[in-house]
C-alpha angles and dihedrals in degrees: 000000000000120000121210130176114246092225095068145305116331127196109249119204101176137026124205117202120191127188113192107211097175136006114165144111148182130240114260090007123065148298120238132200122185116180137165115212141173140190117220133191100240096208096054097021085230118157107238098177138003124192141167117214122201108187131172136168132184117251114245099204143038100243139073092256089063092047093051090048091055091046087054089052091054090052089050090052090051089051090052091050091052092046091052090050090051090051089055092049093048092052091061 
């Protein structure tokens, strides 16, 4: 995923690419997210980090609203993992 400002070209230092392999769940069981992701140096297109995240959380309710909520939480957890990795890269 590449982010660009809508008001014009923006210099991009890093690119994050995410491939969602699995995002599903079952009522009254759990939601699962499996994703492969990488952080690239945009200038050199050099891969700085590659990871595979396998996240799951139990569903708290018996309806689809609860399932979607837990799926959203797994996406949030993936976002935190990526953000922590970026912090490490930026400290170098």
